[in-house]
C-alpha positions in Angstrom: -14.9 18.7 26.4 -14.0 17.6 30.0 -10.8 19.3 31.2 -7.8 16.9 31.2 -7.1 15.2 34.6 -3.4 14.3 34.0 -1.3 13.2 36.9 2.4 13.4 36.3 5.9 13.7 37.7 9.4 14.3 36.4 11.8 11.9 38.0 15.0 12.2 35.9 16.5 15.6 35.1 19.8 17.5 35.3 20.8 18.5 38.9 19.2 21.8 40.0 17.9 22.0 36.4 21.2 23.3 35.1 21.3 22.0 31.5 24.7 20.6 30.6 26.7 21.4 27.5 25.9 17.9 26.0 22.6 16.1 25.4 20.8 15.0 28.5 17.8 13.0 29.6 14.5 14.1 31.1 12.0 11.3 32.1 8.9 10.8 34.2 5.4 9.5 34.0 1.9 10.7 33.1 -1.5 9.0 33.6 -5.2 9.9 33.6 -7.8 8.4 36.1 -10.6 9.2 33.6 -9.1 7.2 30.8 -7.2 9.7 28.7 -4.4 7.9 26.8 -1.0 9.6 26.3 -0.3 9.1 22.5 2.7 11.5 22.2 4.8 13.9 24.3 6.9 16.9 23.3 9.1 19.3 25.2 9.8 23.0 24.5 13.2 24.2 25.6 13.7 27.8 24.7 12.7 28.1 21.1 13.3 24.5 20.2 10.9 21.5 20.2 11.8 17.9 21.0 9.6 14.9 20.5 9.9 12.3 23.2 9.1 8.6 23.8 5.9 7.8 25.6 4.2 4.6 26.5 7.1 3.1 28.5 6.1 0.5 31.2 5.5 2.0 34.6 3.5 -0.7 36.4 3.5 1.2 39.7 1.9 4.3 38.3 -0.5 2.3 36.0 -1.8 0.4 39.0 -2.1 3.5 41.1 -4.0 5.4 38.4 -6.3 2.9 36.7 -6.0 -0.2 38.9 -4.0 -2.5 36.6 -0.6 -2.7 34.9 -0.3 -2.5 31.2 -1.5 -0.3 28.4 -1.9 2.6 28.4 1.6 2.7 29.9 2.6 5.8 31.8 6.4 6.3 31.3 8.0 8.9 29.0 11.4 10.2 28.3 13.2 12.9 26.3 16.8 13.2 25.0 17.3 17.0 24.9 20.0 19.1 23.4 21.2 22.2 25.3 19.7 25.5 23.9 21.6 28.8 24.3 19.6 31.4 26.1 16.8 29.0 27.2 15.2 29.9 30.5 12.3 27.5 30.6 11.3 23.9 29.9 7.7 23.0 29.1 6.4 19.5 28.6 3.1 18.7 26.8 1.2 15.5 26.3 -1.2 14.6 23.5 -4.3 12.5 24.2 -6.3 10.2 21.9 -8.5 13.1 20.8 -5.4 15.0 19.4 -5.5 17.6 22.3 -2.2 18.8 23.6 -2.0 19.7 27.3 0.9 21.2 29.3 1.7 19.0 32.2 5.0 20.5 33.4 6.9 23.8 33.4 10.3 24.5 34.9 12.8 27.4 34.9 16.2 26.2 33.7 19.7 27.5 33.3 22.4 26.3 30.9 26.1 26.0 30.6 28.0 26.7 27.4 27.0 28.0 24.0 25.2 25.8 21.5 24.4 26.5 17.8 20.8 27.1 16.9 18.9 24.3 15.2 18.6 24.7 11.4 15.1 25.7 10.3 13.3 23.4 7.9 13.2 24.4 4.2 9.9 25.6 2.9 8.0 22.7 1.3 4.7 21.7 -0.2 4.6 18.8 2.3 3.5 21.1 5.2 0.4 22.3 3.4 -0.5 18.7 2.2 0.1 17.4 5.8 -2.3 20.0 7.1 -5.0 19.0 4.6 -4.4 15.3 5.6 -4.6 16.1 9.3 -7.9 18.1 8.9 -9.3 15.2 6.9 -8.4 12.7 9.7 -9.5 15.1 12.5 -12.3 17.2 11.0 -13.5 18.6 14.4 -10.0 20.2 15.1 -9.7 23.8 14.0 -7.3 24.7 11.2 -5.1 27.0 13.3 -4.3 24.4 16.0 -3.5 21.7 13.4 -1.3 24.2 11.5 0.6 25.0 14.7 1.0 21.3 15.5 2.4 20.5 12.0 4.9 23.4 12.1 6.1 22.3 15.5 6.5 18.7 14.4 8.4 19.8 11.2 11.0 21.7 13.2 11.1 19.3 16.2 14.0 17.2 17.1 13.6 13.5 18.0 15.7 10.4 18.6 15.6 6.8 17.4 16.4 3.8 19.5 18.2 0.8 18.0 19.2 -2.4 19.8 22.3 -2.1 22.1 24.4 -4.9 23.5 23.4 -7.5 24.7 20.8 -7.1 21.9 21.6 -7.1 18.2 19.2 -6.4 15.4 17.8 -3.9 12.8 14.6 -2.6 11.4 14.3 -3.0 7.7 12.7 -0.7 5.1 11.7 1.8 7.8 12.6 5.3 6.9 11.4 8.8 7.9 8.9 8.4 5.1 7.5 4.9 5.2 4.9 3.3 2.8 1.5 2.8 4.4 -0.7 1.2 1.8 -4.3 0.5 2.8 -3.7 2.4 6.1 -1.2 -0.3 7.3 2.6 -0.5 7.6 4.5 -3.7 7.1 7.2 -3.8 9.9 10.1 -6.2 9.3 13.6 -6.8 10.8 15.5 -9.0 13.2 16.5 -9.0 16.8 18.3 -11.4 19.1 19.9 -11.4 22.6 23.4 -12.6 23.6 22.3 -14.3 26.8 18.6 -15.0 26.7 15.9 -16.2 24.4 13.4 -13.6 23.3 10.0 -15.0 24.0 8.0 -12.3 22.2 7.9 -8.9 20.5 5.2 -6.3 21.0 4.9 -3.2 18.9 3.0 0.0 19.7 1.8 2.7 17.3 -1.0 3.6 19.7 -0.1 3.6 23.4 -3.3 1.8 24.3 -3.1 -0.9 21.7 -0.3 -3.5 21.9 0.4 -5.2 18.5 2.1 -8.6 18.8 4.7 -9.2 16.1 5.6 -12.6 14.7 9.1 -13.4 15.9 11.3 -16.5 15.4 11.3 -16.5 11.6 14.3 -17.8 9.8 17.3 -15.4 9.5 20.3 -17.7 8.9 22.9 -14.9 8.4 22.3 -13.3 11.8 24.4 -16.0 13.6 27.2 -15.5 11.0 27.3 -11.7 11.5 27.1 -11.9 15.3 28.2 -15.4 16.6 26.9 -16.4 20.0 23.4 -15.0 19.7 20.6 -17.0 21.3 18.3 -18.3 18.5 20.1 -15.9 16.1 19.2 -18.1 13.1 15.5 -17.6 13.9 15.5 -14.0 14.8 13.5 -12.4 12.0 10.2 -10.6 12.8 7.3 -9.2 10.9 4.0 -7.4 11.6 1.2 -5.8 9.5 0.1 -2.9 11.7 -2.9 -0.6 11.2 -2.0 3.1 11.3 -3.8 5.1 14.0 -5.3 7.8 11.7 -5.9 10.5 14.3 -2.5 10.3 16.1 -0.2 13.3 15.5 2.6 12.9 13.0 5.3 11.8 12.9 4.2 8.5 14.5 6.5 6.7 17.0 6.9 2.9 16.4 8.0 1.3 19.7 9.0 -2.4 19.9 9.5 -4.1 23.2 11.2 -7.5 23.6 10.0 -10.0 26.3 12.9 -12.1 27.6 12.9 -15.6 29.1 13.5 -14.2 32.6 10.3 -12.0 32.4 12.0 -8.7 31.7 10.6 -6.4 29.1 13.1 -4.1 27.2 12.6 -1.4 24.6 14.6 -2.5 21.5 13.4 -0.1 18.8 12.0 3.4 18.6 11.5 4.8 15.1 9.7 8.1 14.2 8.2 8.2 10.8 5.6 9.8 8.6 3.3 7.2 6.9 2.8 7.8 3.2 -0.2 6.3 1.5 0.9 4.4 -1.6 -2.4 2.9 -2.6 -5.8 4.0 -4.0 -7.7 2.6 -1.0 -6.9 4.2 2.3 -7.3 7.5 4.2 -5.3 10.4 3.0 -6.3 13.7 1.4 -9.9 15.0 1.3 -11.6 15.3 -2.1 -10.2 18.2 -4.1 -11.6 21.6 -2.8 -10.4 25.1 -3.6 -12.0 26.2 -0.3 -10.1 23.7 1.8 -6.8 24.5 0.1 -7.3 28.2 0.8 -8.2 27.6 4.4 -5.1 25.4 4.8 -2.8 27.9 3.2 -4.2 30.8 5.3 -3.9 28.8 8.6 -0.3 27.7 7.8 0.7 31.3 7.0 -1.0 32.6 10.2 1.0 30.0 12.2 4.2 31.3 10.7 4.7 28.8 7.8 6.2 29.9 4.5 3.6 30.1 1.7 5.0 32.1 -1.2 3.4 32.0 -4.6 5.7 29.3 -6.1 5.1 27.0 -3.2 1.4 27.5 -3.3 1.3 26.8 -7.1 3.3 23.5 -6.5 1.1 22.5 -3.6 -2.1 23.3 -5.5 -0.9 21.0 -8.4 0.0 18.2 -6.0 -3.3 18.4 -4.2 -5.2 18.4 -7.5 -3.2 15.4 -8.7 -3.4 13.3 -5.5 -6.8 14.1 -4.1 -9.6 11.6 -4.6 -12.3 12.4 -7.2 -15.8 11.3 -6.1 -17.4 11.1 -9.6 -16.4 9.7 -12.9 -15.5 12.3 -15.6 -17.8 12.6 -18.6 -17.4 9.7 -21.0 -15.8 10.5 -24.3 -17.5 9.2 -27.5 -16.0 6.2 -29.2 -13.5 7.0 -32.0 -15.2 7.2 -35.4 -12.2 8.1 -37.4 -10.5 6.5 -40.4 -8.4 3.5 -39.4 -5.2 2.2 -40.9 -5.8 -0.7 -43.4 -2.3 -1.8 -43.8 -0.5 -4.4 -41.7 1.2 -2.7 -38.7 4.4 -3.1 -36.7 3.6 -2.8 -33.0 6.0 -2.6 -30.0 4.5 -3.5 -26.6 6.3 -2.3 -23.6 5.6 -4.0 -20.2 7.2 -3.4 -16.8 8.2 -7.0 -16.1 7.9 -10.6 -17.4 6.3 -12.1 -14.2 3.1 -14.2 -13.9 1.0 -11.1 -13.1 -2.2 -9.7 -14.4 -0.8 -6.9 -16.6 2.1 -8.9 -18.2 -0.4 -11.7 -18.9 -2.6 -9.1 -20.5 0.4 -8.2 -22.8 0.9 -11.9 -23.7 -2.6 -12.4 -24.9 -2.7 -9.0 -26.6 0.6 -9.7 -28.4 -0.5 -13.2 -29.5 -3.7 -11.8 -31.1 -1.9 -8.9 -32.9 0.7 -11.3 -34.2 -2.0 -13.5 -35.6 -3.3 -10.7 -37.8 -2.1 -11.1 -41.5 1.1 -9.3 -42.0 1.3 -7.7 -38.5 4.5 -8.0 -36.5 4.9 -7.6 -32.7 8.0 -6.8 -30.6 8.0 -7.1 -26.8 10.2 -4.7 -24.7 10.3 -5.3 -20.9 12.1 -3.4 -18.1 12.6 -6.6 -16.0 13.4 -10.2 -16.8 11.0 -13.0 -15.8 9.5 -16.4 -16.5 7.0 -15.0 -19.1 9.9 -14.7 -21.6 9.5 -18.4 -22.3 5.7 -17.9 -22.9 6.4 -15.1 -25.4 9.1 -17.3 -27.1 6.7 -20.2 -27.4 4.3 -17.8 -29.3 7.1 -16.8 -31.6 7.5 -13.3 -30.1 11.0 -11.8 -29.5 11.7 -10.0 -26.2 14.2 -7.3 -25.5 15.0 -6.2 -21.9 16.0 -2.6 -21.4 17.0 -0.5 -18.4 14.8 2.6 -18.0 16.6 3.7 -14.8 18.3 6.7 -16.4 14.9 8.0 -17.6 13.4 7.6 -14.1 16.3 9.2 -12.3 16.8 12.2 -14.7 16.3 15.5 -12.9 16.4 18.1 -15.7 14.7 18.0 -19.1 18.1 17.9 -20.9 19.2 14.9 -19.0 15.8 13.2 -19.6 16.0 14.0 -23.4 19.6 12.6 -23.6 18.5 9.3 -21.9 15.6 9.0 -24.3 17.9 9.5 -27.3 20.3 6.7 -26.0 17.4 4.3 -25.6 15.9 5.3 -29.0 19.2 4.4 -30.8 18.5 0.7 -30.4 14.7 0.8 -30.4 12.8 -1.6 -32.8 11.1 0.2 -35.6 7.3 0.4 -35.1 4.2 2.0 -36.4 2.6 2.2 -32.9 4.2 1.9 -29.4 2.0 0.5 -26.6 2.9 1.2 -23.0 1.4 -1.4 -20.7 0.8 -0.1 -17.1 1.8 3.3 -15.6 5.2 1.8 -14.7 5.9 1.9 -18.4 5.0 5.6 -18.8 8.5 6.4 -20.1 7.6 4.5 -23.3 5.0 7.2 -24.1 7.7 9.8 -23.9 9.9 7.7 -26.1 7.1 7.4 -28.7 6.7 11.1 -28.6 10.4 11.6 -29.1 10.4 9.2 -32.1 7.3 10.9 -33.5 5.3 7.7 -33.2 1.7 7.3 -32.1 1.2 5.6 -28.7 -1.4 3.7 -26.6 -1.0 4.0 -22.8 -2.8 1.1 -21.0 -3.6 2.0 -17.4 -4.2 -1.0 -15.1 -3.7 0.9 -11.8 -6.3 2.3 -9.4 -4.0 4.6 -7.5 -3.0 8.1 -8.6 0.5 8.7 -9.8 1.2 10.7 -6.7 0.3 7.7 -4.5 1.5 4.8 -6.7 5.0 6.3 -7.1 5.1 8.3 -3.8 8.3 6.8 -2.5 9.8 5.6 -5.8 10.1 8.7 -8.0 11.3 12.3 -7.4 9.1 15.2 -8.4 10.4 15.5 -12.0 9.7 11.9 -12.7 6.3 12.1 -11.1 5.4 15.0 -13.4 6.6 13.1 -16.5 4.5 10.1 -15.5 1.5 12.5 -15.3 2.5 14.1 -18.6 2.3 10.7 -20.2 -1.5 10.6 -19.7 -1.7 13.7 -22.0 1.1 12.8 -24.4 -0.3 9.4 -25.3 -2.4 9.4 -28.5 -4.9 7.4 -26.5 -4.8 6.6 -22.8 -6.9 3.4 -22.3 -8.5 2.3 -19.1 -9.7 -1.3 -18.8 -12.4 -0.2 -16.3 -14.4 3.1 -16.3 -13.8 3.5 -12.5 -10.0 3.8 -13.1 -10.7 7.1 -15.0 -12.0 8.6 -11.8 -8.6 8.2 -10.1 -6.8 10.0 -12.9 -9.5 12.5 -13.8 -7.3 15.5 -13.3 -5.1 14.4 -16.1 -7.8 13.9 -18.7 -8.3 17.4 -20.1 -7.1 16.6 -23.7 -10.0 14.3 -24.6 -7.7 11.3 -25.3 -9.1 9.1 -22.5 -11.0 5.9 -23.6 -12.4 3.0 -21.7 -12.1 -0.4 -23.4 -12.6 -3.4 -21.1 -10.1 -6.1 -20.5 -10.9 -9.6 -21.7 -10.8 -13.3 -20.8 -10.1 -16.2 -23.1 -13.5 -17.9 -22.8 -12.7 -20.6 -25.4 -9.6 -21.6 -23.6 -11.4 -22.0 -20.3 -14.2 -24.0 -21.9 -11.6 -26.3 -23.5 -9.8 -26.7 -20.2 -13.0 -27.6 -18.3 -13.9 -30.2 -21.0 -10.5 -31.8 -20.9 -10.1 -32.2 -17.2 -12.2 -34.1 -14.6 -13.3 -31.9 -11.6 -13.8 -35.1 -9.5 -10.3 -36.3 -10.4 -8.7 -33.0 -9.5 -10.5 -32.9 -6.1 -9.3 -36.5 -5.4 -5.7 -35.4 -6.3 -6.0 -32.4 -4.0 -7.3 -34.7 -1.2 -10.7 -33.1 -0.8 -13.1 -35.4 1.0 -16.5 -36.1 -0.5 -19.1 -33.6 0.7 -16.4 -31.0 1.6 -16.9 -27.5 0.2 -13.8 -25.7 -1.1 -13.4 -21.9 -0.9 -10.5 -20.7 -3.2 -8.8 -17.3 -2.9 -6.5 -17.3 -6.0 -3.8 -14.6 -6.6 -0.4 -13.5 -5.5 -0.1 -13.1 -1.7 -0.1 -9.4 -1.3 -1.6 -6.9 1.1 -3.5 -5.4 -1.9 -5.3 -8.8 -2.3 -6.6 -8.6 1.3 -5.7 -12.2 2.3 -5.4 -11.1 5.9 -9.0 -10.0 5.8 -9.9 -13.3 4.2 -8.3 -15.3 7.1 -10.2 -13.2 9.6 -13.4 -14.0 7.7 -12.6 -17.7 7.7 -12.2 -17.6 11.5 -15.7 -16.0 11.8 -17.1 -18.5 9.3 -15.6 -21.3 11.4 -17.6 -20.1 14.4 -20.9 -19.7 12.5 -20.6 -22.9 10.5 -19.6 -25.2 13.3 -19.8 -28.9 12.2 -19.9 -28.0 8.5 -16.9 -29.3 6.6 -15.1 -26.9 4.3 -11.5 -26.2 3.0 -10.0 -22.9 2.1 -7.2 -22.5 -0.4 -4.9 -19.5 -0.6 -3.2 -20.0 -3.9 -0.3 -17.7 -4.8 2.7 -18.1 -2.4 6.0 -17.2 -4.0 9.4 -18.7 -3.2 12.0 -16.9 -1.0 11.6 -14.5 1.9 8.1 -13.0 2.0 7.1 -11.2 5.3 3.4 -10.9 4.3 3.2 -14.6 3.5 4.9 -15.4 6.8 2.3 -13.4 8.6 -0.5 -15.3 6.8 1.1 -18.6 7.7 1.5 -17.5 11.4 -2.2 -16.4 11.5 -3.3 -19.8 10.1 -1.2 -21.6 12.8 -2.0 -19.3 15.7 -5.8 -19.0 15.4 -5.6 -22.0 14.4 -7.3 -22.5 11.0 -6.8 -26.1 10.1 -9.1 -25.7 7.1 -6.7 -23.2 5.4 -4.0 -24.4 3.0 -1.5 -21.9 1.6 -0.4 -23.2 -1.8 2.4 -22.1 -4.2 1.9 -20.0 -7.3 1.1 -22.3 -10.3 1.5 -22.0 -14.0 -1.8 -23.9 -14.1 -4.2 -21.9 -11.9 -7.2 -23.2 -13.8 -7.0 -26.5 -11.8 -7.9 -24.6 -8.7 -10.9 -22.8 -10.3 -12.2 -26.1 -11.6 -11.8 -27.9 -8.3 -13.3 -25.2 -6.1 -16.9 -24.6 -5.2 -16.7 -20.9 -4.2 -14.1 -18.4 -5.4 -13.4 -15.5 -3.1 -11.8 -12.2 -4.1 -10.9 -10.3 -0.9 -8.9 -7.5 -2.7 -8.8 -4.0 -1.2 -8.0 -2.6 -4.7 -8.5 -4.2 -8.1 -9.1 -2.5 -11.4 -10.4 -5.4 -13.5 -9.2 -8.7 -12.0 -9.0 -11.6 -14.4 -9.4 -14.0 -11.5 -13.0 -12.9 -11.1 -13.7 -13.4 -14.8 -12.0 -16.8 -14.7 -14.1 -17.9 -11.7 -17.2 -16.7 -13.6 -16.4 -18.7 -16.7 -15.7 -21.8 -14.7 -19.3 -21.4 -13.3 -18.2 -21.0 -9.7 -20.1 -19.1 -7.1 -18.3 -15.9 -6.4 -17.8 -13.8 -3.3 -16.0 -10.5 -4.0 -15.3 -7.1 -2.7 -17.0 -4.4 -4.7 -13.9 -2.3 -5.4 -13.0 -0.4 -8.5 -14.0 -2.2 -11.7 -15.5 -5.3 -10.2 -19.1 -3.9 -10.1 -18.6 -3.2 -13.9 -18.1 -6.9 -14.3 -20.7 -8.4 -12.0 -23.9 -7.2 -10.3 -25.5 -8.3 -7.0 -27.5 -10.9 -8.9 -24.3 -12.5 -10.2 -22.2 -12.6 -7.1 -22.1 -11.7 -3.4 -20.4 -8.3 -3.4 -19.2 -6.7 -0.1 -17.2 -3.6 1.0 -13.4 -4.0 1.2 -11.6 -4.6 4.5 -14.7 -5.9 6.3 -14.1 -9.4 7.5 -17.6 -9.6 9.1 -19.4 -8.8 5.8 -17.1 -11.1 3.9 -17.8 -14.0 6.3 -21.5 -13.4 6.0 -21.3 -13.5 2.2 -19.2 -16.7 2.3 -21.8 -18.3 4.5 -24.6 -17.2 2.1 -22.6 -18.8 -0.8 -22.2 -21.9 1.2 -25.9 -22.1 2.0 -26.8 -21.6 -1.7 -24.4 -24.4 -2.7 -25.9 -26.7 -0.1 -29.4 -26.0 -1.5 -28.1 -26.7 -5.0 -28.7 -23.1 -6.0 -26.1 -22.2 -8.5 -28.1 -19.5 -10.2 -25.6 -16.7 -9.3 -22.7 -18.7 -10.8 -24.7 -19.3 -14.0 -25.6 -15.7 -14.4 -22.0 -14.6 -13.8 -20.9 -17.1 -16.5 -23.4 -15.7 -18.9 -22.6 -12.0 -18.1 -18.8 -12.4 -18.4 -19.1 -14.6 -21.5 -21.3 -12.1 -23.3 -19.4 -8.9 -22.4 -15.7 -9.8 -21.9 -14.9 -12.7 -24.2 -11.5 -12.2 -25.8 -13.0 -13.3 -29.2 -15.1 -10.1 -29.1 -12.8 -7.7 -27.3 -9.3 -8.4 -28.7 -10.4 -7.3 -32.2 -11.7 -4.1 -30.7 -8.3 -3.4 -29.1 -6.7 -4.1 -32.5 -9.1 -1.7 -34.1 -8.0 1.0 -31.6 -4.4 0.4 -32.7 -5.5 0.9 -36.3 -7.3 4.1 -35.4 -4.2 5.5 -33.5 -2.0 4.6 -36.4 -4.2 6.7 -38.8 -4.4 9.7 -36.6 -2.2 12.7 -37.4 0.5 13.4 -34.9 0.2 16.5 -32.8 
């Protein structure tokens, strides 16, 4: 590797390098003629480490070094605390390869005595962070990564928040921040007392400015701080990709551009990104060798690795690491089944118009239609589906599982279970719907009742609940997979994510369903031509429909990028794109999508509200697009197939179990280029009058996933579970 060619200078420091008794600033600049990028800086003062702020604008040095002003920006600064007995200050810079290089060393003296910094408590997180770092930077040796992580763990840093004449705040940005799908959603508000803010720019990578959307409605800002310029429109949002190889913690820097041309730093926030999804870059596949190498490197670097910590870290690694292959399939149950009518309680996490609660609606309707069967619904959150259950003659009880989720010790958890059990409806079988309802499996076990645990999620428990549950609750959620009489996956691929929990032989795969008869009846009762006229679709115009709640998981931002590419390659060809699923109220992700549509611009795209009648969009569309980054067994794909639409979809999770390459255009997730190519191919097929893929998709889904066939099989599983002896 070419030796670093950093040029640098320290321009702000204590007089004569005598460190004062209070905190003090050190600042300067660093730049590289050969194109190295300063991605982070740290200072060592005595035995303490301080993380600084780099990437500050220094146009003079940027022009001098690489001939132009702008990223990568050269300025840096530190806010240091005095350190008793410190005799030297060392400053290091990290480049884009992850290499740290010393750029400055100075002898210092100090005045006054200062207490030593508290050492970090031993934790499994260090070993897991080392495994993550090695996965992101495989060419880096274990020992240098271990040293880097230990230094960062004990380092001191500072945050910057707006100061007068600015006012504002970052929202939902903590030291541990969710980063699903290798992105972080940044939201907040900021305004100035004297000038209009003309733009906001964020940096997670010194070389890559990331414009934020600013000027969104924030009516309460003017009330809180009267006199702000444009205070009522001061909210901002951004969906920023995480630089995977940058050292942790990351430094989010946000600069405000003012009407007079000045650029001011308004936010600095250090944070560790935490993957909370199944799709994204995190741990390597589980490996005893890698675990041992990480533990040895951490110990050699001075990190604590006692046996208890190693056992806990081993368990966490095994639970959270990806599994590359499906576990062996278990044979179908061939056991005696209950012949009597059964009482079933179905527990779901909310009553919203979402896939899993809608699954519960159809499941409950079918079970209630069986002679003599009775069904009770229990939900942890109120929502509009209560009316749907009521219309089907099903009663709903809303309970609060919070005491179960927050319980630390086993006695506290058992007491919370007993309180909830006191008013629980009597049942022969308890069904927990989604991993969020895992506590219902524990309740069934407490009540000595058999249980079914339906898993709709494609992320491990350690990812899905990473920032929501403490370790005891995480372990209880994992224990539910083993406690359930049967843990049921609606796609075989979902078992791979949870394979480490499947040692008891109680895992089963039983696909989800779609009400084919209802879709056929809807199509027969409604005129496609009339719907298109009502939606204002001109004759000869193709309609691409992306239907589903507006969420990062659904990948609508990738869809919009694909539409922009399609626009270029299909110049002069008329088409319309619907994004169906906008919710009411404040929604930063939806705001970002709207901004993208306006800024590119994409006049073909219409963002439409959620609808209780989504079928109208399927019937009126020509091509249905699923751009999801993660999707276990999406009903929207099955619905599109049964309406006979041409389908373009990502090939994630259970989707290839539904449709093959002869039935739909399947592409990798998070790849706007491939998605655009598939949309163009579907468009070309439609223009040729080739609907063969749509017809094959209709036949495949109708033959394999019709509710008329699958719902009785799910009811049979309840009968089997009811007849099994309890452990």
